[in-house]
Each structure stands twice: as structure tokens, then as C-alpha cells.
C-alpha positions, -999 to +999 in steps of 0.1 A: -003+003-003+032+021+008+050+018-022+021+025-046+021+060-026+054+065-033+062+085-065+090+066-077+109+079-110+109+057-141+137+030-142+142+029-101+134+006-075+133+005-039+130-024-011+114-013+020+127-030+052+106-050+076+123-021+104+092+001+087+062-016+092+036+002+113+054+035+103+035+063+089+041+066+052+056+102+052+090+089+065+090+064+037+083+097+015+109+115+032+131+088+030+129+080-008+139+120-014+166+119+005+180+090-008+166+105-046+190+133-036+222+105-029+215+091-061+213+130-085+251+136-065+263+103-072+254+109-113+265+144-109+302+134-094+295+102-123+292+132-151+318+160-141+344+147-124+377+128-141+381+087-132+391+077-105+369+092-086+350+085-051+314+092-059+302+076-025+316+065+011+303+048+038+282+079+061+309+087+092+294+094+130+281+125+127+257+112+095+249+080+115+235+099+145+213+121+132+204+091+102+201+062+130+191+080+162+173+108+154+141+101+158+104+111+170+113+097+208+143+117+216+140+148+231+174+167+226+203+160+210+238+173+233+271+179+210+302+196+225+319+199+190+304+231+174+312+221+139+298+182+142+262+206+155+266+226+128+273+193+098+244+176+122+219+214+108+226+211+075+216+171+073+185+176+094+173+204+073+174+174+042+153+147+068+132+166+090+134+209+097+112+206+129+139+182+145+164+217+142+154+225+175+165+193+192+199+199+186+215+222+205+257+228+218+273+217+246+302+245+257+300+237+298+327+242+316+324+206+325+332+177+302+304+164+287+305+129+299+314+142+333+280+166+336+254+139+320+271+115+339+276+092+309+311+084+313+293+065+346+265+048+327+290+035+303+311+018+334+279+001+346+272-015+313+303-037+316+292-049+353+279-085+356+256-072+383+225-044+377+208-029+407+169-026+404+147+002+421+136-022+446+165-042+456+165-064+439+191-071+408+197-089+373+235-107+367+244-108+331+267-133+317+280-132+280+289-162+264+296-177+230+260-195+226+241-174+248+236-141+273+221-152+305+205-135+328+195-140+362+168-121+383+172-122+419+155-104+450+182-091+465+174-066+493+139-065+478+127-091+508+090-075+511+062-081+534+040-106+543+032-105+508+057-127+492+040-128+455+038-093+457+073-084+462+084-113+437+058-099+409+077-064+417+106-078+414+104-096+375+083-063+363+122-041+371+142-068+359+121-068+324+119-032+322+161-033+330+163-064+309+153-048+273+175-017+285+207-035+290+204-056+258+198-019+239+229-007+258+253-033+259+247-038+222+237-080+231+223-097+201+216-137+197+198-162+216+191-150+254+174-163+278+162-148+312+155-163+344+129-147+366+122-159+396+089-183+401+057-168+401+022-194+404+002-170+392-003-174+357-015-138+355+020-124+370+034-144+340+015-122+317+018-100+334+059-096+327+061-111+294+036-084+283+062-057+296+094-069+282+071-071+248+059-034+249+097-024+263+117-044+231+093-025+206+112+005+216+145-017+205+159-012+166+173-042+162+147-071+152+133-090+187+113-123+191+102-132+228+085-159+240+059-162+274+079-179+302+084-212+303+070-238+328+111-235+347+101-195+349+124-190+320+116-167+287+134-171+259+139-142+234+161-132+201+184-103+192+197-095+159+232-091+155+238-065+137+272-060+146+297-065+177+283-060+214+294-033+233+319-054+258+337-071+219+342-036+209+359-028+240+374-053+253+399-080+245+402-115+260+425-115+296+462-128+276+467-150+310+431-163+319+421-164+282+390-147+283+376-175+313+379-146+342+399-173+362+434-179+376+451-209+386+454-211+423+493-201+444+493-237+456+484-255+416+514-228+402+534-239+433+532-276+425+538-266+389+566-245+395+582-267+419+575-295+388+589-272+366+622-266+382+634-304+394+633-308+356+655-277+351+678-276+373+685-315+366+690-308+333+716-285+336+729-294+372+769-297+354+765-264+342+749-241+359+740-233+397+726-200+403+686-198+389+662-167+393+629-172+394+602-143+387+566-148+401+538-132+415+543-125+449+509-146+458+527-175+448+559-166+464+546-159+494+529-197+493+567-206+481+584-191+515+557-200+544+542-235+529+565-246+503+598-241+516+610-274+533+605-286+492+630-252+476+657-266+498+655-304+488+656-289+449+689-270+466+703-294+482+697-322+456+710-303+430+743-283+445+716-251+432+705-219+445+672-208+437+668-170+438+631-148+437 
């Protein structure tokens, strides 16, 4: 129906993405006009510029911000770069002149990320545990196969009405989970383990709230009702790397597992390695310098000292730490 209303030039075709479902017709008219202007500029460059010549390039950060994020839901866009604000104003002229009033230049003395608390939100986006207003919390773990979200009552013990406390915690958790998925740009399969609710009505309330919150998401999502085990399964379109994958890389020591060997295990392995090395070089080398973690060194000197003395005696060597 919308396609029939568009004034598409002869010889050209358009593709309407599924993300446009339910949008007003005027948005499609606006986008078509913007794309036709871009195509006219490409044709002009092809005609007027000598080859080789770049006729089109991927939009930069400023243009992507205007194109993807300056929607009806956004009340204000603040930027601390005057040139960037001017560019955004020029771009908005082509898309929606009414949106110009929402573009503001920030000239405060305090850095913009600090003044608006953005840096704290970025830091919070990497915490496993996220607190809810009611005192409960959710725990988010990203794995290769899926993303697991666990909901806990935490400090929200409530009063006599336990079911009401559980429902309140689960509703706040559903709202926060939808927000965290967007904030962390998490994609793929997501499993949310809500606190068990006996009433089917309560389960449906949590499911309905989750569906409502996910409608705000630009990424395509699909969510299923809470199962008998209290699990809610959902998928979110993986358009690009998650925020954590973009900013972090795996630890070279633990390989991204988040764990390291205990001091006792390292001490045992070190003793085995020293035994091999000192036996191999006992005729030529008598002094051995060992560099290791202070916690392991403490273990060696306090609990495994006799083993080191035995090695020095057996191979007539000296260990230095």
C-alpha cells in the first residue's frame, strides 16, 4: 500500500525493510526524497569528475547519528563540537526541519560525559550485576552460545505478601533487561531466569511488559512467554559486535575465562618445572633466578619452603626469587 503511494521515478526500484512496519507514510516519502538526492549527487560526480573519483562513501559518525538516532522518541541531542552541530543541522534540513530545535551545542565548563553522567553509565554497562530500584538485581553473563540473565530479589525481601514482592522484582527486571540489551548491544539468544511466579496472570504481566519494552528496540527481537521452568527465551538481531566485544579483549593470562590458577596449583607446577630444569643443567648452571607472582612467592616461602631446600640440596644449586 505504501509503495503505491510513493512517487518512484521510472527505471528505479525501492526496498522497504521490515523495520519500517507500522511507520507513517510520510517517513517513507522523506527517506525516498533523501535517497534520490544522494543518487542525483552520485550521478553528477560520475558526469563531471574525471576518473578515478570517489562518488559515494559510508556515512561518518555525525551522519549516522542523525540518520539512525534522531527519531521522534529523542527529545534532545547535545554535542560539544560546534562544527559537528553545524553539520547535523545541515543534514537535518534534508530530513526533518522540525528536528533542528532538538540539536543543541553544549559549551559547559565540565566535560559533557562527566556533566551528564554518561561515563558512569558506560562503566556500569560492563558490570555483571545491575541493581534494580526495588532492591533486587539482575546478573548478566555473555557466553559463546547465549546470554544468560538471572533475576534475584536481593535486598527486596518485601513484607508478608511474597507474591507481590516477586512480581514487583520481575517487572523491574523485565524493564531493565530490555534496556541493558540495547545499552550493551547484545545479540543472539538470550535466556532470562525470572523468580518463580505461581500465578499465570503474573507471568503474563511480565511477558507483556517485556514485549512492550522491546518495541523501542531498533534491532529485530522475538520473545516467547515464560516457560514452566520460569525461563523467558528471546532473540535479538546481531547487527554488529556487542559493546563488551568492541571495547575489551580476552585476558592473555586466563584466555577470557575470568579465572587464574590458585597459588597452590602454581606452586606445584613450578616445583615440577624447577626439578626438570635443575636436573638438566646441574653440571653447568648452579644459580637459578625465578620471577613470579607475589602471592605464589608467599606460598613458596611459607608452606613449600622445604621443597625448595630439597631441590637446592639435590642438585647443588641456588634458587633466587
